[in-house]
Structures are given as structure tokens and as C-alpha cells.
C-alpha positions as a Python dict, from the first residue, in 0.01 Angstrom:
ca = {
    (1, 'M'): (0, 0, 0),
    (2, 'E'): (-309, 191, -103),
    (3, 'S'): (-620, 145, 107),
    (4, 'I'): (-957, 313, 119),
    (5, 'Y'): (-910, 363, 494),
    (6, 'N'): (-619, 597, 427),
    (7, 'I'): (-836, 859, 247),
    (8, 'V'): (-945, 1014, 572),
    (9, 'P'): (-634, 1108, 776),
    (10, 'P'): (-635, 970, 1125),
    (11, 'K'): (-681, 1198, 1425),
    (12, 'V'): (-363, 1321, 1586),
    (13, 'M'): (-362, 1220, 1949),
    (14, 'M'): (-209, 1498, 2162),
    (15, 'Q'): (-48, 1349, 2468),
    (16, 'S'): (-83, 1581, 2766),
    (17, 'K'): (233, 1676, 2949),
    (18, 'P'): (246, 1542, 3303),
    (19, 'P'): (304, 1795, 3582),
    (20, 'M'): (658, 1862, 3699),
    (21, 'F'): (781, 1624, 3958),
    (22, 'K'): (834, 1775, 4298),
    (23, 'S'): (981, 1581, 4579),
    (24, 'K'): (780, 1557, 4898),
    (25, 'I'): (1097, 1557, 5102),
    (26, 'G'): (1197, 1903, 4984),
    (27, 'Y'): (1544, 2030, 4918),
    (28, 'V'): (1808, 1776, 5012),
    (29, 'P'): (2172, 1843, 4927),
    (30, 'P'): (2341, 1577, 4719),
    (31, 'T'): (2571, 1326, 4877),
    (32, 'A'): (2947, 1359, 4826),
    (33, 'S'): (2913, 1685, 4634),
    (34, 'T'): (3184, 1938, 4554),
    (35, 'F'): (2943, 2224, 4466),
    (36, 'H'): (2896, 2341, 4825),
    (37, 'L'): (3252, 2450, 4891),
    (38, 'P'): (3303, 2820, 4808),
    (39, 'G'): (3620, 2851, 5018),
    (40, 'T'): (3933, 2650, 5088),
    (41, 'S'): (3863, 2595, 5459),
    (42, 'H'): (3624, 2307, 5377),
    (43, 'P'): (3724, 1955, 5275),
    (44, 'M'): (3714, 1840, 4916),
    (45, 'M'): (3365, 1691, 4944),
    (46, 'S'): (3061, 1759, 5157),
    (47, 'N'): (2768, 1556, 5289),
    (48, 'M'): (2958, 1229, 5264),
    (49, 'A'): (2705, 1043, 5481),
    (50, 'G'): (2404, 1188, 5302),
    (51, 'D'): (2223, 1273, 5624),
    (52, 'S'): (2221, 1652, 5583),
    (53, 'M'): (1875, 1802, 5534),
    (54, 'G'): (1983, 2163, 5460),
    (55, 'K'): (2252, 2353, 5283),
    (56, 'I'): (2601, 2257, 5388),
    (57, 'V'): (2733, 2613, 5352),
    (58, 'K'): (2489, 2892, 5417),
    (59, 'D'): (2441, 3159, 5150),
    (60, 'R'): (2645, 3475, 5196),
    (61, 'S'): (2476, 3786, 5070),
    (62, 'H'): (2678, 3981, 4810),
    (63, 'A'): (2994, 3784, 4884),
    (64, 'E'): (3152, 3825, 4540),
    (65, 'F'): (2925, 4033, 4315),
    (66, 'G'): (2814, 4317, 4545),
    (67, 'K'): (2470, 4384, 4679),
    (68, 'P'): (2170, 4249, 4492),
    (69, 'I'): (1992, 4478, 4249),
    (70, 'G'): (1768, 4727, 4424),
    (71, 'M'): (1936, 4709, 4765),
    (72, 'N'): (2085, 5061, 4733),
    (73, 'K'): (1747, 5228, 4691),
    (74, 'N'): (1631, 5466, 4962),
    (75, 'D'): (1369, 5336, 5197),
    (76, 'P'): (1062, 5565, 5173),
    (77, 'M'): (978, 5491, 5537),
    (78, 'H'): (1319, 5610, 5664),
    (79, 'H'): (1365, 5941, 5486),
    (80, 'L'): (1546, 6241, 5633),
    (81, 'K'): (1299, 6427, 5848),
    (82, 'K'): (1283, 6784, 5970),
    (83, 'F'): (1545, 6874, 6234),
    (84, 'A'): (1686, 6520, 6218),
    (85, 'R'): (2042, 6652, 6211),
    (86, 'S'): (1980, 6990, 6377),
    (87, 'S'): (1757, 7146, 6639),
    (88, 'S'): (1528, 7448, 6627),
    (89, 'V'): (1523, 7735, 6874),
    (90, 'P'): (1261, 7652, 7140),
    (91, 'S'): (987, 7899, 7210),
    (92, 'L'): (956, 8094, 7535),
    (93, 'R'): (668, 7875, 7646),
    (94, 'E'): (871, 7558, 7597),
    (95, 'V'): (1167, 7706, 7786),
    (96, 'R'): (942, 7799, 8079),
    (97, 'M'): (809, 7444, 8091),
    (98, 'T'): (1134, 7254, 8041),
    (99, 'N'): (1413, 7477, 8175),
    (100, 'P'): (1282, 7778, 8372),
    (101, 'D'): (1618, 7831, 8549),
    (102, 'S'): (1775, 7954, 8227),
    (103, 'L'): (1541, 8257, 8231),
    (104, 'K'): (1672, 8386, 8562),
    (105, 'P'): (1908, 8685, 8530),
    (106, 'V'): (2272, 8624, 8606),
    (107, 'H'): (2362, 8981, 8704),
    (108, 'L'): (2110, 9180, 8910),
    (109, 'K'): (2070, 9556, 8873),
    (110, 'E'): (2167, 9793, 9150),
    (111, 'S'): (1892, 9854, 9402),
    (112, 'R'): (1705, 10182, 9404),
    (113, 'F'): (1729, 10189, 9785),
    (114, 'A'): (2017, 10379, 9943),
    (115, 'G'): (2289, 10160, 10087),
    (116, 'G'): (2191, 9840, 9909),
    (117, 'G'): (1906, 9626, 9797),
    (118, 'G'): (1606, 9490, 9976),
    (119, 'P'): (1323, 9654, 10166),
    (120, 'P'): (1383, 9951, 10396),
    (121, 'K'): (1529, 9888, 10740),
    (122, 'A'): (1330, 9898, 11060),
    (123, 'H'): (1476, 10228, 11171),
    (124, 'E'): (1405, 10394, 10835),
    (125, 'I'): (1063, 10547, 10901),
    (126, 'P'): (883, 10651, 10581),
    (127, 'I'): (710, 10985, 10539),
    (128, 'M'): (349, 10951, 10643),
    (129, 'N'): (23, 11153, 10676),
    (130, 'L'): (61, 11324, 10340),
    (131, 'V'): (-295, 11419, 10235),
    (132, 'T'): (-412, 11613, 9928),
    (133, 'S'): (-745, 11778, 9859),
    (134, 'K'): (-724, 11728, 9482),
    (135, 'N'): (-1018, 11553, 9321),
    (136, 'F'): (-851, 11343, 9058),
    (137, 'I'): (-1179, 11248, 8883),
    (138, 'V'): (-1276, 11609, 8824),
    (139, 'A'): (-921, 11706, 8736),
    (140, 'N'): (-894, 11431, 8476),
    (141, 'A'): (-1230, 11528, 8325),
    (142, 'V'): (-1129, 11894, 8297),
    (143, 'E'): (-792, 11810, 8144),
    (144, 'T'): (-958, 11582, 7889),
    (145, 'I'): (-1213, 11846, 7787),
    (146, 'L'): (-958, 12126, 7755),
    (147, 'A'): (-696, 11913, 7581),
    (148, 'Q'): (-614, 11999, 7222),
    (149, 'P'): (-660, 11723, 6965),
    (150, 'K'): (-341, 11566, 6851),
    (151, 'K'): (-227, 11679, 6512),
    (152, 'F'): (-162, 11404, 6263),
    (153, 'Q'): (180, 11438, 6108),
    (154, 'D'): (193, 11304, 5757),
    (155, 'N'): (555, 11221, 5682),
    (156, 'T'): (481, 11101, 5328),
    (157, 'K'): (694, 11281, 5073),
    (158, 'D'): (485, 11501, 4842),
    (159, 'Y'): (644, 11490, 4498),
    (160, 'L'): (404, 11758, 4366),
    (161, 'K'): (579, 12021, 4577),
    (162, 'K'): (926, 11952, 4448),
    (163, 'Q'): (1124, 12250, 4324),
    (164, 'D'): (1166, 12109, 3972),
    (165, 'Y'): (821, 11950, 3941),
    (166, 'G'): (671, 11994, 3593),
    (167, 'K'): (997, 12118, 3443),
    (168, 'V'): (1198, 11949, 3173),
    (169, 'P'): (1518, 11798, 3316),
    (170, 'N'): (1847, 11953, 3212),
    (171, 'Y'): (1977, 11635, 3055),
    (172, 'L'): (1681, 11632, 2812),
    (173, 'H'): (1775, 11980, 2692),
    (174, 'A'): (2125, 11853, 2620),
    (175, 'V'): (1988, 11550, 2434),
    (176, 'K'): (1756, 11768, 2222),
    (177, 'K'): (2043, 12001, 2142),
    (178, 'D'): (2258, 11709, 2024),
    (179, 'I'): (1975, 11571, 1807),
    (180, 'Q'): (1911, 11912, 1651),
    (181, 'G'): (2282, 11946, 1571),
    (182, 'E'): (2280, 11607, 1398),
    (183, 'Y'): (1974, 11706, 1190),
    (184, 'E'): (2143, 12028, 1082),
    (185, 'Y'): (2461, 11843, 986),
    (186, 'I'): (2264, 11593, 776),
    (187, 'N'): (2075, 11875, 602),
    (188, 'Q'): (2404, 12048, 520),
    (189, 'L'): (2539, 11728, 365),
    (190, 'Q'): (2224, 11685, 155),
    (191, 'Q'): (2234, 12045, 33),
    (192, 'Q'): (2604, 12016, -52),
    (193, 'Y'): (2536, 11695, -245),
    (194, 'E'): (2249, 11856, -439),
    (195, 'Q'): (2459, 12160, -521),
    (196, 'D'): (2749, 11947, -645),
    (197, 'N'): (2521, 11740, -864),
    (198, 'A'): (2326, 12040, -998),
    (199, 'A'): (2641, 12189, -1148),
    (200, 'Q'): (2709, 11867, -1346),
    (201, 'V'): (2362, 11837, -1504),
    (202, 'H'): (2249, 12055, -1798),
    (203, 'P'): (1966, 12026, -2051),
    (204, 'M'): (2039, 11889, -2398),
    (205, 'D'): (1979, 12105, -2707),
    (206, 'D'): (1710, 11995, -2951),
    (207, 'E'): (1955, 12000, -3241),
    (208, 'E'): (2195, 11769, -3056),
    (209, 'R'): (1908, 11543, -2956),
    (210, 'Y'): (1785, 11512, -3317),
    (211, 'M'): (2134, 11423, -3435),
    (212, 'I'): (2166, 11146, -3176),
    (213, 'L'): (1821, 11017, -3267),
    (214, 'E'): (1912, 10999, -3635),
    (215, 'G'): (2233, 10813, -3549),
    (216, 'L'): (2043, 10565, -3329),
    (217, 'K'): (1786, 10502, -3599),
    (218, 'S'): (2059, 10440, -3855),
    (219, 'K'): (2231, 10202, -3618),
    (220, 'W'): (1900, 10025, -3553),
    (221, 'E'): (1848, 9979, -3929),
    (222, 'A'): (2195, 9828, -3967),
    (223, 'V'): (2159, 9588, -3677),
    (224, 'N'): (1806, 9496, -3784),
    (225, 'T'): (1930, 9417, -4137),
    (226, 'Q'): (2189, 9179, -3995),
    (227, 'Y'): (1933, 9026, -3764),
    (228, 'Q'): (1678, 8974, -4045),
    (229, 'G'): (1946, 8803, -4251),
    (230, 'E'): (1970, 8528, -3991),
    (231, 'T'): (1604, 8483, -3903),
    (232, 'H'): (1558, 8215, -4170),
    (233, 'I'): (1792, 7986, -3976),
    (234, 'M'): (1560, 7768, -3770),
    (235, 'I'): (1816, 7527, -3624),
    (236, 'M'): (2083, 7677, -3400),
    (237, 'D'): (2331, 7395, -3424),
    (238, 'T'): (2642, 7599, -3341),
    (239, 'R'): (2736, 7833, -3059),
    (240, 'G'): (2826, 8109, -3308),
    (241, 'K'): (2475, 8125, -3455),
    (242, 'K'): (2317, 8132, -3112),
    (243, 'Y'): (2559, 8400, -2988),
    (244, 'R'): (2500, 8631, -3290),
    (245, 'K'): (2123, 8602, -3257),
    (246, 'E'): (2128, 8688, -2885),
    (247, 'K'): (2371, 8974, -2947),
    (248, 'H'): (2153, 9131, -3218),
    (249, 'E'): (1840, 9101, -3003),
    (250, 'A'): (2012, 9269, -2707),
    (251, 'E'): (2146, 9553, -2926),
    (252, 'L'): (1804, 9616, -3082),
    (253, 'A'): (1637, 9625, -2737),
    (254, 'Q'): (1896, 9871, -2601),
    (255, 'I'): (1873, 10099, -2907),
    (256, 'E'): (1492, 10105, -2880),
    (257, 'K'): (1519, 10209, -2512),
    (258, 'D'): (1762, 10489, -2600),
    (259, 'I'): (1537, 10615, -2878),
    (260, 'E'): (1241, 10616, -2641),
    (261, 'K'): (1433, 10824, -2384),
    (262, 'L'): (1561, 11074, -2640),
    (263, 'S'): (1216, 11113, -2795),
    (264, 'K'): (1111, 11318, -2491),
    (265, 'K'): (1140, 11695, -2512),
    (266, 'N'): (1318, 11768, -2183),
    (267, 'V'): (1638, 11564, -2169),
    (268, 'H'): (1913, 11640, -1915),
    (269, 'V'): (2269, 11515, -1936),
    (270, 'D'): (2471, 11415, -1627),
    (271, 'L'): (2833, 11511, -1687),
    (272, 'A'): (2955, 11318, -1381),
    (273, 'R'): (2894, 10987, -1551),
}
């Protein structure tokens, strides 16, 4: 039914969504449930009385599907540290502080005293009352003044005093000799080639050249006459017409090149070709 009140559409009332319900009691397992029995050692149902406030069967980490994702990563706080699987050699100072007995010698050297080690015996009277009149201060001063200065010995090898310094090594002479022999062999081949080709080339006589020119001009006239006879054909509708035209043009171009070459005075003929 039409009404003037329906011209303006009514406002759409958006009903706000209520917050999710959360129990104040917390997680309580369901009563008489079969979802808490992962093994066969439990009865068919659990929490029959409904008085349990926690999980009937505690969670077992990675019981069926392996460890959770990210558990195999290395812990940055427990990395392998220096000398964790080995030990370093302690210094002498550390050994003296920690284990000084290990520095004592196991085998003692023989004593410099006759008959054994230790201090001299009571009946072994040492030589006494040995007095000298030498003045060691003056003697040391005189020896120092008269002493010759020590000569410095330079053991560095001097390559400038070698026996073959500045001389060309023997192997370079052999290399130069081989290179020179190769150059001479190449020159001989080139000279032999030039001599062989020079015997097969001779100049053409003027009379022979004029005769060939006259023959080429006559041939050019004949080919040109045939070519002019087909120039009125504008449409090349067959392969034969196109082939004859291209053939005549190529012959005329070649004859003109030959005439140009033979028009020169000095013409040489290669008999090897």
C-alpha cells in the first residue's frame, strides 16, 4: 500500500553484538565425557560424578605428532663455548700456582763434586789464602780501550756480484735462434710462392686485347638488343619473363666490367686460372 511516509527510507538499526560469554568458574571438564580418554587403560567414560575441576588426563607433550614447531631450534643462551669440549695448555704461571710439583725434575743430573752430590765433607779442606794483585777495574778499562770494534758481517746475498749478472741467459739465445729459423722458413715459402706465380703471369698484347674488346662490344650489342626488346613489358606475370630480364641485366653488367678492365693499357693474364 502506497504511503507518503514510505518516501523516506527508515533508518537501519544496527544491533551491537554482545561480548562473548565467559564462565566465571573457568574450565570445567564435561560430565560423562568420552573425549578425555587417549589410551585404553581408562574406562569408557570420565568425570561421571561431575566433580572434577581440571583435566581428567593431563596433556602429554608431543605424544603422537612429535615436538611442537620451534622446539628443535638452538637456544642462543646455551651455545657451544670455547674449550667446552677440550682444554687449552695452561701457562707456566698457572702451573706454578695450581700444580707446582709437576715442575720438579724427575731425574737429577750428576753432581759436580767428586764422589757424589751435596756440599763438600768436613774433612775436605778447600784451598784458601789465594790473593792476587790484579786491579780488575784498571784491567777492564784497558781491555775496553784497546779492543777492536766488532766487524758487522752482512750475510745478505748480493745479486749484483753474480758471475752471470747482466748477461743474456743461454735459453734466450736458443729461443731467438728458433724464432729466426722460423722467420727464414716463412720467407723462403713466400719467395717460392712468388716465383711460382710469376712464371704463370704474362702481359697481354695490344692486338689480342683489341680483339677481345671488339668481341665483348659485339656481345654487349646483341644482349642489349634482346634486353631492349623486352623493356616494353611492364607486367612480369610469368617466371620466364622475370628470369630473362634478370639474366640480361646480369650479362650486361658483367660485360661492362670486362670492357672496363680490358680498356686499361697494362693487362696481365694469369695462366694458373
